[in-house]
C-alpha positions in Angstrom: 14.1 59.9 15.6 13.0 58.9 19.1 13.5 55.3 20.1 10.4 53.0 19.9 9.0 51.9 23.2 6.5 49.2 23.8 3.6 49.9 26.0 2.0 46.9 27.7 -1.7 47.0 28.1 -3.0 46.2 31.6 -6.3 45.0 30.1 -4.8 42.2 27.9 -6.7 38.9 28.6 -4.9 35.8 29.7 -4.2 33.0 27.2 -6.8 30.7 28.9 -9.5 33.4 28.6 -8.7 33.8 24.9 -9.1 30.0 24.3 -12.4 29.9 26.3 -13.7 32.8 24.3 -12.7 31.1 21.0 -14.3 27.8 22.1 -17.6 29.5 23.1 -17.6 31.4 19.8 -17.1 28.2 17.7 -19.7 26.4 19.8 -22.3 29.1 18.9 -21.5 29.5 15.2 -20.5 25.9 14.4 -18.3 26.8 11.5 -15.0 27.9 13.1 -12.3 25.4 12.3 -11.8 21.9 13.4 -13.2 18.7 11.9 -16.9 18.9 10.9 -19.2 16.2 9.7 -19.1 16.0 5.9 -16.0 18.2 5.6 -13.1 17.4 3.2 -12.7 16.6 -0.4 -15.4 14.2 -1.8 -14.4 11.0 -3.6 -14.8 11.2 -7.4 -16.5 8.6 -9.6 -13.2 6.6 -10.0 -12.2 6.7 -6.4 -10.2 3.7 -5.2 -10.1 2.2 -1.8 -9.7 4.6 1.2 -6.1 5.1 2.3 -6.7 3.8 5.8 -3.7 2.6 7.9 -2.9 -1.0 7.3 -2.9 -3.6 10.0 0.4 -4.2 11.7 2.6 -6.7 10.0 3.6 -9.9 11.8 7.0 -11.1 10.5 6.1 -14.7 11.6 3.2 -14.9 9.1 3.4 -14.9 5.3 1.2 -12.4 3.4 -1.1 -13.0 0.4 -0.8 -9.8 -1.8 -2.8 -8.7 -4.8 -1.5 -6.1 -7.2 -4.6 -5.1 -9.3 -4.0 -4.0 -13.0 -5.1 -0.6 -14.1 -8.0 -0.2 -16.5 -7.3 0.0 -20.2 -4.3 -2.4 -20.2 -4.3 -5.7 -22.1 -4.5 -9.0 -20.1 -1.4 -9.8 -18.1 -1.8 -13.4 -19.4 -0.9 -12.5 -23.1 2.3 -14.2 -24.2 4.2 -11.0 -24.3 3.2 -9.6 -20.9 3.3 -13.0 -19.2 7.0 -13.3 -20.1 7.7 -9.7 -19.0 5.9 -10.0 -15.6 7.4 -13.4 -14.9 10.8 -12.0 -15.6 10.3 -9.0 -13.3 9.1 -11.2 -10.4 11.9 -13.6 -10.8 14.4 -10.8 -11.0 13.1 -9.4 -7.8 13.2 -12.8 -6.1 16.8 -13.3 -7.2 17.8 -9.8 -6.1 17.7 -11.2 -2.5 16.4 -8.1 -0.9 17.2 -8.2 2.7 14.2 -9.4 4.8 11.9 -9.9 1.8 11.0 -13.1 0.0 8.6 -14.0 -2.8 7.5 -17.5 -2.1 4.8 -18.1 -4.7 3.2 -16.0 -7.4 0.4 -16.2 -9.9 -0.3 -14.0 -12.9 -4.0 -13.6 -13.6 -5.5 -11.6 -16.4 -6.3 -8.6 -14.2 -3.9 -8.9 -11.3 -0.6 -10.3 -9.9 -1.0 -12.5 -6.8 2.0 -13.1 -4.5 2.6 -15.0 -1.3 5.5 -13.2 0.4 7.5 -13.1 3.6 8.9 -10.0 5.2 10.9 -9.6 8.3 9.5 -6.1 9.1 7.4 -3.3 7.7 10.4 -1.6 6.1 11.4 -4.8 4.3 7.8 -5.3 3.2 7.5 -1.8 1.8 10.8 -1.9 0.0 10.2 -5.4 -1.4 6.7 -4.6 -2.7 7.8 -1.3 -4.1 10.7 -3.1 -5.9 8.5 -5.8 -7.4 5.8 -3.4 -8.5 8.2 -0.9 -10.1 10.0 -3.6 -11.9 6.8 -5.0 -13.3 5.5 -1.5 -14.3 8.7 -0.5 -16.0 8.9 -3.8 -18.0 5.2 -3.6 -19.0 5.5 0.0 -20.1 8.6 -0.8 -22.0 7.0 -3.8 -23.7 3.9 -1.8 -24.7 5.8 1.3 -25.6 3.8 3.5 -23.3 4.2 5.4 -20.0 1.8 5.7 -17.1 0.1 3.8 -14.3 0.2 0.0 -14.4 -1.4 -0.9 -11.1 -4.9 0.5 -10.3 -4.7 0.9 -6.5 -2.6 0.3 -3.5 -1.8 -3.4 -3.0 -4.3 -5.5 -1.0 -2.9 -7.9 1.5 -4.0 -10.3 4.2 -2.0 -12.2 6.7 -2.0 -16.0 6.4 -2.2 -16.9 10.1 -3.1 -20.6 9.9 -2.1 -23.6 7.8 -5.7 -23.7 6.5 -5.4 -20.0 5.3 -2.1 -20.8 3.7 -3.4 -23.8 1.9 -6.5 -21.8 0.7 -4.2 -19.1 -0.7 -2.0 -21.6 -2.4 -5.1 -23.3 -3.9 -6.4 -20.0 -5.0 -3.3 -19.4 -7.0 -4.4 -22.4 -9.0 -2.6 -24.0 -11.9 -0.6 -20.8 -12.6 1.3 -20.8 -9.3 5.0 -20.7 -9.6 7.7 -21.0 -7.0 10.0 -18.0 -6.8 12.2 -19.0 -3.8 12.6 -21.7 -1.2 10.2 -20.8 1.7 11.5 -20.0 5.2 8.3 -20.0 7.2 7.5 -23.2 9.0 3.8 -22.9 7.9 5.0 -23.0 4.3 7.1 -26.1 4.9 4.0 -27.9 6.4 1.7 -27.0 3.5 
């Protein structure tokens, strides 16, 4: 068998020419790759909030966080679930996760509200994952079920001023409970 030899074509276009040809072809047809208006999977009837990037976390400001309950679950304020959720939050607070603190919390019928402090994004992510997993596992265990407990991603907002902090604490209402001693100067003033 004779050895294979490669023959280079002298008429092969340069890479720049190929790109220019592809660009001009896509410009004329309008359907050749790339992002197009209206492309992508459409949200269904039960679509939650868009998964847009969150705002950068400032470690000098506490956060007000909401964990919304999934549909079809009983109220979190029932005697059974209230005890379970309170225990999960207290357990997370006592775990002393590095760089994450739960300062205040409130258990509403349809969501769990937290005021937290986190030293960085990694601590924030780890701490919120820890508290939400503990709550979910305990609720599922108490109800003898499996499945989703929280409806969407958590919602959060930074408490930049003393007024915002006071508003968040007042919004927690009579059900607020202290989980740990606060570190932030804003919280000491409030």
